[in-house]
TIVO-2410 file (N, C-alpha, C; in nm, 3 decimals):
# residues 135
REC num residu      c1      c2      c3 atome chaine
REC   1      X  13.766  -8.386  17.559     N      A
REC   1      X  13.671  -8.362  17.665    CA      A
REC   1      X  13.601  -8.227  17.644     C      A
REC   2      X  13.676  -8.127  17.601     N      A
REC   2      X  13.620  -7.995  17.577    CA      A
REC   2      X  13.518  -8.001  17.463     C      A
REC   3      X  13.556  -8.074  17.355     N      A
REC   3      X  13.465  -8.088  17.241    CA      A
REC   3      X  13.335  -8.156  17.283     C      A
REC   4      X  13.347  -8.260  17.367     N      A
REC   4      X  13.230  -8.336  17.414    CA      A
REC   4      X  13.133  -8.244  17.489     C      A
REC   5      X  13.186  -8.158  17.574     N      A
REC   5      X  13.100  -8.065  17.649    CA      A
REC   5      X  13.035  -7.962  17.557     C      A
REC   6      X  13.107  -7.921  17.454     N      A
REC   6      X  13.055  -7.821  17.360    CA      A
REC   6      X  12.954  -7.880  17.262     C      A
REC   7      X  12.961  -8.013  17.239     N      A
REC   7      X  12.874  -8.079  17.141    CA      A
REC   7      X  12.807  -8.204  17.201     C      A
REC   8      X  12.725  -8.188  17.305     N      A
REC   8      X  12.672  -8.306  17.374    CA      A
REC   8      X  12.585  -8.397  17.287     C      A
REC   9      X  12.503  -8.339  17.199     N      A
REC   9      X  12.417  -8.423  17.115    CA      A
REC   9      X  12.500  -8.507  17.018     C      A
REC  10      X  12.598  -8.443  16.953     N      A
REC  10      X  12.683  -8.513  16.858    CA      A
REC  10      X  12.768  -8.619  16.929     C      A
REC  11      X  12.818  -8.585  17.046     N      A
REC  11      X  12.900  -8.679  17.123    CA      A
REC  11      X  12.816  -8.802  17.161     C      A
REC  12      X  12.693  -8.778  17.204     N      A
REC  12      X  12.604  -8.888  17.240    CA      A
REC  12      X  12.575  -8.976  17.120     C      A
REC  13      X  12.550  -8.914  17.007     N      A
REC  13      X  12.522  -8.988  16.884    CA      A
REC  13      X  12.643  -9.076  16.845     C      A
REC  14      X  12.762  -9.020  16.850     N      A
REC  14      X  12.882  -9.096  16.816    CA      A
REC  14      X  12.907  -9.210  16.915     C      A
REC  15      X  12.880  -9.185  17.042     N      A
REC  15      X  12.899  -9.288  17.143    CA      A
REC  15      X  12.802  -9.405  17.118     C      A
REC  16      X  12.676  -9.372  17.087     N      A
REC  16      X  12.577  -9.476  17.059    CA      A
REC  16      X  12.617  -9.555  16.935     C      A
REC  17      X  12.660  -9.486  16.832     N      A
REC  17      X  12.700  -9.552  16.708    CA      A
REC  17      X  12.818  -9.647  16.735     C      A
REC  18      X  12.914  -9.600  16.812     N      A
REC  18      X  13.030  -9.683  16.846    CA      A
REC  18      X  12.988  -9.804  16.927     C      A
REC  19      X  12.895  -9.783  17.021     N      A
REC  19      X  12.849  -9.894  17.105    CA      A
REC  19      X  12.786 -10.003  17.018     C      A
REC  20      X  12.694  -9.964  16.931     N      A
REC  20      X  12.625 -10.063  16.849    CA      A
REC  20      X  12.716 -10.127  16.746     C      A
REC  21      X  12.813 -10.053  16.696     N      A
REC  21      X  12.909 -10.108  16.600    CA      A
REC  21      X  12.994 -10.216  16.667     C      A
REC  22      X  13.031 -10.194  16.793     N      A
REC  22      X  13.120 -10.286  16.866    CA      A
REC  22      X  13.047 -10.365  16.974     C      A
REC  23      X  12.915 -10.373  16.966     N      A
REC  23      X  12.834 -10.434  17.071    CA      A
REC  23      X  12.876 -10.577  17.103     C      A
REC  24      X  12.888 -10.661  17.001     N      A
REC  24      X  12.923 -10.802  17.023    CA      A
REC  24      X  13.058 -10.816  17.091     C      A
REC  25      X  13.155 -10.735  17.047     N      A
REC  25      X  13.288 -10.738  17.107    CA      A
REC  25      X  13.282 -10.697  17.254     C      A
REC  26      X  13.207 -10.591  17.282     N      A
REC  26      X  13.193 -10.542  17.420    CA      A
REC  26      X  13.127 -10.646  17.509     C      A
REC  27      X  13.020 -10.707  17.459     N      A
REC  27      X  12.950 -10.810  17.537    CA      A
REC  27      X  13.040 -10.930  17.563     C      A
REC  28      X  13.116 -10.972  17.464     N      A
REC  28      X  13.208 -11.085  17.480    CA      A
REC  28      X  13.316 -11.052  17.583     C      A
REC  29      X  13.368 -10.929  17.577     N      A
REC  29      X  13.471 -10.886  17.672    CA      A
REC  29      X  13.414 -10.886  17.814     C      A
REC  30      X  13.293 -10.833  17.830     N      A
REC  30      X  13.231 -10.826  17.962    CA      A
REC  30      X  13.205 -10.967  18.016     C      A
REC  31      X  13.157 -11.058  17.931     N      A
REC  31      X  13.132 -11.195  17.974    CA      A
REC  31      X  13.262 -11.264  18.014     C      A
REC  32      X  13.367 -11.244  17.938     N      A
REC  32      X  13.496 -11.306  17.970    CA      A
REC  32      X  13.547 -11.255  18.105     C      A
REC  33      X  13.533 -11.125  18.129     N      A
REC  33      X  13.578 -11.067  18.257    CA      A
REC  33      X  13.495 -11.122  18.372     C      A
REC  34      X  13.365 -11.134  18.350     N      A
REC  34      X  13.275 -11.187  18.454    CA      A
REC  34      X  13.307 -11.332  18.483     C      A
REC  35      X  13.325 -11.412  18.377     N      A
REC  35      X  13.352 -11.555  18.394    CA      A
REC  35      X  13.490 -11.583  18.453     C      A
REC  36      X  13.584 -11.492  18.431     N      A
REC  36      X  13.720 -11.513  18.480    CA      A
REC  36      X  13.725 -11.516  18.632     C      A
REC  37      X  13.646 -11.432  18.696     N      A
REC  37      X  13.645 -11.429  18.843    CA      A
REC  37      X  13.506 -11.386  18.889     C      A
REC  38      X  13.418 -11.484  18.903     N      A
REC  38      X  13.278 -11.458  18.936    CA      A
REC  38      X  13.266 -11.388  19.071     C      A
REC  39      X  13.344 -11.432  19.170     N      A
REC  39      X  13.336 -11.371  19.303    CA      A
REC  39      X  13.375 -11.223  19.300     C      A
REC  40      X  13.480 -11.192  19.224     N      A
REC  40      X  13.524 -11.054  19.211    CA      A
REC  40      X  13.415 -10.970  19.142     C      A
REC  41      X  13.353 -11.028  19.040     N      A
REC  41      X  13.245 -10.961  18.968    CA      A
REC  41      X  13.128 -10.932  19.062     C      A
REC  42      X  13.087 -11.035  19.139     N      A
REC  42      X  12.974 -11.017  19.232    CA      A
REC  42      X  13.006 -10.912  19.338     C      A
REC  43      X  13.129 -10.913  19.387     N      A
REC  43      X  13.169 -10.814  19.488    CA      A
REC  43      X  13.163 -10.673  19.430     C      A
REC  44      X  13.206 -10.659  19.306     N      A
REC  44      X  13.203 -10.527  19.241    CA      A
REC  44      X  13.058 -10.479  19.222     C      A
REC  45      X  12.969 -10.571  19.184     N      A
REC  45      X  12.828 -10.535  19.167    CA      A
REC  45      X  12.767 -10.497  19.301     C      A
REC  46      X  12.794 -10.576  19.405     N      A
REC  46      X  12.739 -10.544  19.539    CA      A
REC  46      X  12.785 -10.407  19.585     C      A
REC  47      X  12.910 -10.374  19.558     N      A
REC  47      X  12.964 -10.244  19.600    CA      A
REC  47      X  12.900 -10.131  19.520     C      A
REC  48      X  12.891 -10.148  19.388     N      A
REC  48      X  12.839 -10.038  19.305    CA      A
REC  48      X  12.688 -10.021  19.320     C      A
REC  49      X  12.613 -10.131  19.335     N      A
REC  49      X  12.467 -10.121  19.342    CA      A
REC  49      X  12.419 -10.094  19.484     C      A
REC  50      X  12.476 -10.167  19.581     N      A
REC  50      X  12.425 -10.160  19.719    CA      A
REC  50      X  12.519 -10.088  19.816     C      A
REC  51      X  12.643 -10.064  19.772     N      A
REC  51      X  12.737  -9.993  19.857    CA      A
REC  51      X  12.796 -10.076  19.970     C      A
REC  52      X  12.794 -10.211  19.955     N      A
REC  52      X  12.850 -10.294  20.062    CA      A
REC  52      X  12.974 -10.369  20.011     C      A
REC  53      X  13.070 -10.381  20.099     N      A
REC  53      X  13.195 -10.450  20.068    CA      A
REC  53      X  13.178 -10.600  20.092     C      A
REC  54      X  13.273 -10.681  20.045     N      A
REC  54      X  13.267 -10.825  20.074    CA      A
REC  54      X  13.266 -10.854  20.224     C      A
REC  55      X  13.341 -10.776  20.301     N      A
REC  55      X  13.343 -10.796  20.447    CA      A
REC  55      X  13.206 -10.768  20.508     C      A
REC  56      X  13.140 -10.661  20.463     N      A
REC  56      X  13.007 -10.629  20.514    CA      A
REC  56      X  12.906 -10.737  20.475     C      A
REC  57      X  12.916 -10.786  20.352     N      A
REC  57      X  12.827 -10.892  20.306    CA      A
REC  57      X  12.846 -11.019  20.391     C      A
REC  58      X  12.971 -11.058  20.413     N      A
REC  58      X  12.999 -11.176  20.495    CA      A
REC  58      X  12.955 -11.158  20.639     C      A
REC  59      X  12.970 -11.035  20.692     N      A
REC  59      X  12.922 -11.006  20.828    CA      A
REC  59      X  12.771 -11.024  20.836     C      A
REC  60      X  12.699 -10.977  20.734     N      A
REC  60      X  12.554 -10.992  20.731    CA      A
REC  60      X  12.516 -11.141  20.730     C      A
REC  61      X  12.587 -11.220  20.651     N      A
REC  61      X  12.560 -11.364  20.648    CA      A
REC  61      X  12.579 -11.426  20.787     C      A
REC  62      X  12.690 -11.391  20.852     N      A
REC  62      X  12.718 -11.445  20.986    CA      A
REC  62      X  12.611 -11.401  21.086     C      A
REC  63      X  12.575 -11.272  21.083     N      A
REC  63      X  12.474 -11.220  21.177    CA      A
REC  63      X  12.338 -11.289  21.158     C      A
REC  64      X  12.310 -11.331  21.037     N      A
REC  64      X  12.183 -11.399  21.010    CA      A
REC  64      X  12.199 -11.551  21.020     C      A
REC  65      X  12.313 -11.596  21.067     N      A
REC  65      X  12.343 -11.739  21.081    CA      A
REC  65      X  12.325 -11.814  20.950     C      A
REC  66      X  12.356 -11.746  20.839     N      A
REC  66      X  12.348 -11.805  20.705    CA      A
REC  66      X  12.205 -11.852  20.673     C      A
REC  67      X  12.106 -11.776  20.725     N      A
REC  67      X  11.964 -11.807  20.704    CA      A
REC  67      X  11.892 -11.687  20.644     C      A
REC  68      X  11.788 -11.712  20.567     N      A
REC  68      X  11.704 -11.605  20.514    CA      A
REC  68      X  11.643 -11.529  20.633     C      A
REC  69      X  11.643 -11.397  20.626     N      A
REC  69      X  11.593 -11.315  20.736    CA      A
REC  69      X  11.442 -11.327  20.755     C      A
REC  70      X  11.369 -11.381  20.659     N      A
REC  70      X  11.225 -11.397  20.674    CA      A
REC  70      X  11.186 -11.541  20.704     C      A
REC  71      X  11.219 -11.634  20.613     N      A
REC  71      X  11.171 -11.772  20.629    CA      A
REC  71      X  11.271 -11.863  20.700     C      A
REC  72      X  11.390 -11.815  20.726     N      A
REC  72      X  11.496 -11.890  20.795    CA      A
REC  72      X  11.543 -12.013  20.716     C      A
REC  73      X  11.521 -12.014  20.585     N      A
REC  73      X  11.574 -12.120  20.500    CA      A
REC  73      X  11.726 -12.102  20.494     C      A
REC  74      X  11.803 -12.209  20.512     N      A
REC  74      X  11.949 -12.195  20.506    CA      A
REC  74      X  11.996 -12.164  20.364     C      A
REC  75      X  12.094 -12.076  20.355     N      A
REC  75      X  12.155 -12.045  20.226    CA      A
REC  75      X  12.252 -12.157  20.191     C      A
REC  76      X  12.270 -12.185  20.062     N      A
REC  76      X  12.369 -12.287  20.023    CA      A
REC  76      X  12.511 -12.239  20.051     C      A
REC  77      X  12.603 -12.333  20.052     N      A
REC  77      X  12.743 -12.298  20.068    CA      A
REC  77      X  12.785 -12.205  19.954     C      A
REC  78      X  12.873 -12.107  19.981     N      A
REC  78      X  12.912 -12.012  19.876    CA      A
REC  78      X  12.973 -12.077  19.752     C      A
REC  79      X  13.041 -12.191  19.769     N      A
REC  79      X  13.105 -12.255  19.654    CA      A
REC  79      X  13.013 -12.355  19.584     C      A
REC  80      X  12.888 -12.365  19.628     N      A
REC  80      X  12.791 -12.456  19.565    CA      A
REC  80      X  12.734 -12.391  19.440     C      A
REC  81      X  12.791 -12.424  19.326     N      A
REC  81      X  12.749 -12.363  19.198    CA      A
REC  81      X  12.623 -12.429  19.143     C      A
REC  82      X  12.576 -12.539  19.206     N      A
REC  82      X  12.457 -12.608  19.157    CA      A
REC  82      X  12.330 -12.561  19.227     C      A
REC  83      X  12.345 -12.479  19.331     N      A
REC  83      X  12.228 -12.434  19.406    CA      A
REC  83      X  12.138 -12.347  19.319     C      A
REC  84      X  12.006 -12.372  19.323     N      A
REC  84      X  11.914 -12.287  19.246    CA      A
REC  84      X  11.924 -12.142  19.291     C      A
REC  85      X  11.910 -12.051  19.196     N      A
REC  85      X  11.925 -11.908  19.225    CA      A
REC  85      X  11.828 -11.861  19.334     C      A
REC  86      X  11.711 -11.926  19.344     N      A
REC  86      X  11.612 -11.882  19.442    CA      A
REC  86      X  11.656 -11.906  19.586     C      A
REC  87      X  11.760 -11.988  19.607     N      A
REC  87      X  11.808 -12.014  19.742    CA      A
REC  87      X  11.933 -11.933  19.778     C      A
REC  88      X  11.997 -11.873  19.677     N      A
REC  88      X  12.118 -11.794  19.699    CA      A
REC  88      X  12.078 -11.662  19.766     C      A
REC  89      X  12.160 -11.610  19.858     N      A
REC  89      X  12.124 -11.484  19.926    CA      A
REC  89      X  12.105 -11.368  19.828     C      A
REC  90      X  11.993 -11.299  19.846     N      A
REC  90      X  11.963 -11.178  19.770    CA      A
REC  90      X  11.971 -11.061  19.868     C      A
REC  91      X  12.028 -10.952  19.824     N      A
REC  91      X  12.040 -10.835  19.910    CA      A
REC  91      X  11.909 -10.758  19.906     C      A
REC  92      X  11.842 -10.751  20.020     N      A
REC  92      X  11.716 -10.678  20.030    CA      A
REC  92      X  11.747 -10.534  20.066     C      A
REC  93      X  11.681 -10.441  19.997     N      A
REC  93      X  11.703 -10.299  20.025    CA      A
REC  93      X  11.573 -10.223  20.004     C      A
REC  94      X  11.564 -10.110  20.069     N      A
REC  94      X  11.450 -10.021  20.053    CA      A
REC  94      X  11.464  -9.950  19.919     C      A
REC  95      X  11.360  -9.956  19.837     N      A
REC  95      X  11.367  -9.893  19.706    CA      A
REC  95      X  11.351  -9.742  19.713     C      A
REC  96      X  11.309  -9.691  19.827     N      A
REC  96      X  11.296  -9.546  19.845    CA      A
REC  96      X  11.428  -9.486  19.891     C      A
REC  97      X  11.485  -9.544  19.997     N      A
REC  97      X  11.608  -9.487  20.055    CA      A
REC  97      X  11.735  -9.553  20.002     C      A
REC  98      X  11.723  -9.676  19.949     N      A
REC  98      X  11.840  -9.749  19.903    CA      A
REC  98      X  11.912  -9.822  20.015     C      A
REC  99      X  11.863  -9.808  20.138     N      A
REC  99      X  11.928  -9.869  20.255    CA      A
REC  99      X  11.914 -10.022  20.251     C      A
REC 100      X  12.026 -10.090  20.271     N      A
REC 100      X  12.026 -10.236  20.275    CA      A
REC 100      X  11.966 -10.281  20.407     C      A
REC 101      X  11.870 -10.378  20.398     N      A
REC 101      X  11.801 -10.425  20.518    CA      A
REC 101      X  11.851 -10.561  20.564     C      A
REC 102      X  11.886 -10.648  20.472     N      A
REC 102      X  11.929 -10.781  20.510    CA      A
REC 102      X  11.941 -10.870  20.389     C      A
REC 103      X  11.959 -11.000  20.415     N      A
REC 103      X  11.972 -11.099  20.308    CA      A
REC 103      X  11.852 -11.192  20.311     C      A
REC 104      X  11.793 -11.213  20.194     N      A
REC 104      X  11.674 -11.297  20.182    CA      A
REC 104      X  11.697 -11.403  20.076     C      A
REC 105      X  11.620 -11.512  20.086     N      A
REC 105      X  11.621 -11.609  19.977    CA      A
REC 105      X  11.544 -11.546  19.860     C      A
REC 106      X  11.560 -11.602  19.744     N      A
REC 106      X  11.496 -11.546  19.626    CA      A
REC 106      X  11.345 -11.541  19.637     C      A
REC 107      X  11.285 -11.642  19.699     N      A
REC 107      X  11.140 -11.645  19.714    CA      A
REC 107      X  11.088 -11.531  19.800     C      A
REC 108      X  11.151 -11.510  19.914     N      A
REC 108      X  11.109 -11.402  20.004    CA      A
REC 108      X  11.136 -11.266  19.941     C      A
REC 109      X  11.248 -11.253  19.873     N      A
REC 109      X  11.281 -11.127  19.808    CA      A
REC 109      X  11.179 -11.094  19.698     C      A
REC 110      X  11.142 -11.195  19.620     N      A
REC 110      X  11.042 -11.176  19.515    CA      A
REC 110      X  10.907 -11.143  19.575     C      A
REC 111      X  10.871 -11.211  19.683     N      A
REC 111      X  10.741 -11.186  19.747    CA      A
REC 111      X  10.730 -11.041  19.794     C      A
REC 112      X  10.836 -10.991  19.856     N      A
REC 112      X  10.833 -10.851  19.900    CA      A
REC 112      X  10.812 -10.758  19.781     C      A
REC 113      X  10.882 -10.786  19.673     N      A
REC 113      X  10.868 -10.705  19.553    CA      A
REC 113      X  10.729 -10.712  19.494     C      A
REC 114      X  10.672 -10.832  19.492     N      A
REC 114      X  10.538 -10.848  19.436    CA      A
REC 114      X  10.432 -10.776  19.520     C      A
REC 115      X  10.457 -10.764  19.647     N      A
REC 115      X  10.366 -10.689  19.735    CA      A
REC 115      X  10.404 -10.541  19.742     C      A
REC 116      X  10.495 -10.500  19.658     N      A
REC 116      X  10.540 -10.359  19.652    CA      A
REC 116      X  10.586 -10.309  19.788     C      A
REC 117      X  10.637 -10.402  19.871     N      A
REC 117      X  10.687 -10.370  20.005    CA      A
REC 117      X  10.582 -10.298  20.090     C      A
REC 118      X  10.455 -10.323  20.061     N      A
REC 118      X  10.346 -10.256  20.132    CA      A
REC 118      X  10.296 -10.343  20.247     C      A
REC 119      X  10.320 -10.302  20.372     N      A
REC 119      X  10.280 -10.383  20.488    CA      A
REC 119      X  10.130 -10.411  20.492     C      A
REC 120      X  10.049 -10.317  20.450     N      A
REC 120      X   9.904 -10.338  20.454    CA      A
REC 120      X   9.864 -10.451  20.359     C      A
REC 121      X   9.918 -10.450  20.239     N      A
REC 121      X   9.889 -10.557  20.143    CA      A
REC 121      X   9.939 -10.690  20.195     C      A
REC 122      X  10.056 -10.690  20.259     N      A
REC 122      X  10.109 -10.815  20.315    CA      A
REC 122      X  10.019 -10.866  20.427     C      A
REC 123      X   9.970 -10.776  20.511     N      A
REC 123      X   9.879 -10.818  20.619    CA      A
REC 123      X   9.749 -10.874  20.561     C      A
REC 124      X   9.698 -10.813  20.455     N      A
REC 124      X   9.577 -10.864  20.389    CA      A
REC 124      X   9.602 -11.004  20.332     C      A
REC 125      X   9.720 -11.026  20.277     N      A
REC 125      X   9.754 -11.158  20.224    CA      A
REC 125      X   9.759 -11.261  20.337     C      A
REC 126      X   9.814 -11.222  20.452     N      A
REC 126      X   9.820 -11.312  20.567    CA      A
REC 126      X   9.678 -11.347  20.611     C      A
REC 127      X   9.592 -11.246  20.622     N      A
REC 127      X   9.451 -11.271  20.661    CA      A
REC 127      X   9.385 -11.365  20.562     C      A
REC 128      X   9.409 -11.345  20.433     N      A
REC 128      X   9.351 -11.427  20.328    CA      A
REC 128      X   9.393 -11.574  20.344     C      A
REC 129      X   9.524 -11.597  20.365     N      A
REC 129      X   9.574 -11.733  20.380    CA      A
REC 129      X   9.518 -11.796  20.507     C      A
REC 130      X   9.509 -11.719  20.615     N      A
REC 130      X   9.453 -11.773  20.739    CA      A
REC 130      X   9.305 -11.811  20.720     C      A
REC 131      X   9.232 -11.727  20.648     N      A
REC 131      X   9.089 -11.749  20.626    CA      A
REC 131      X   9.065 -11.873  20.540     C      A
REC 132      X   9.145 -11.886  20.435     N      A
REC 132      X   9.121 -11.994  20.339    CA      A
REC 132      X   9.212 -12.115  20.358     C      A
REC 133      X   9.301 -12.108  20.451     N      A
REC 133      X   9.391 -12.219  20.477    CA      A
REC 133      X   9.508 -12.222  20.381     C      A
REC 134      X   9.612 -12.287  20.423     N      A
REC 134      X   9.736 -12.291  20.344    CA      A
REC 134      X   9.733 -12.404  20.242     C      A
REC 135      X   9.636 -12.490  20.245     N      A
REC 135      X   9.639 -12.600  20.149    CA      A
REC 135      X   9.515 -12.671  20.146     C      A
***
């Protein structure tokens, strides 16, 4: 540890070299760990990325009645492995503060991202659709 602090460039170079030398092994190990317990993997990702526990995630689902917070499309059952990814709950969060806002279907989550979470642009899109009709 002392050597690493004294030689940061060399340590970084060695770490990168080791990573690329063992890349396939590392990726296979990570995939095996992920596949062994998908729910545990997802819970770990939710905790590390969004800071929410499985209990908090399940509470959010219950509070939203297992529906998307925007379009109210029902989420598939948690054990339904055939459900398209766009219908599985996505954790919506503010990209500025990191605060979790709710659970959305993939379509609504993508739409917010495509509009850069800008309410003015979203309002303009609504006006556009109203003006030109939905179909």
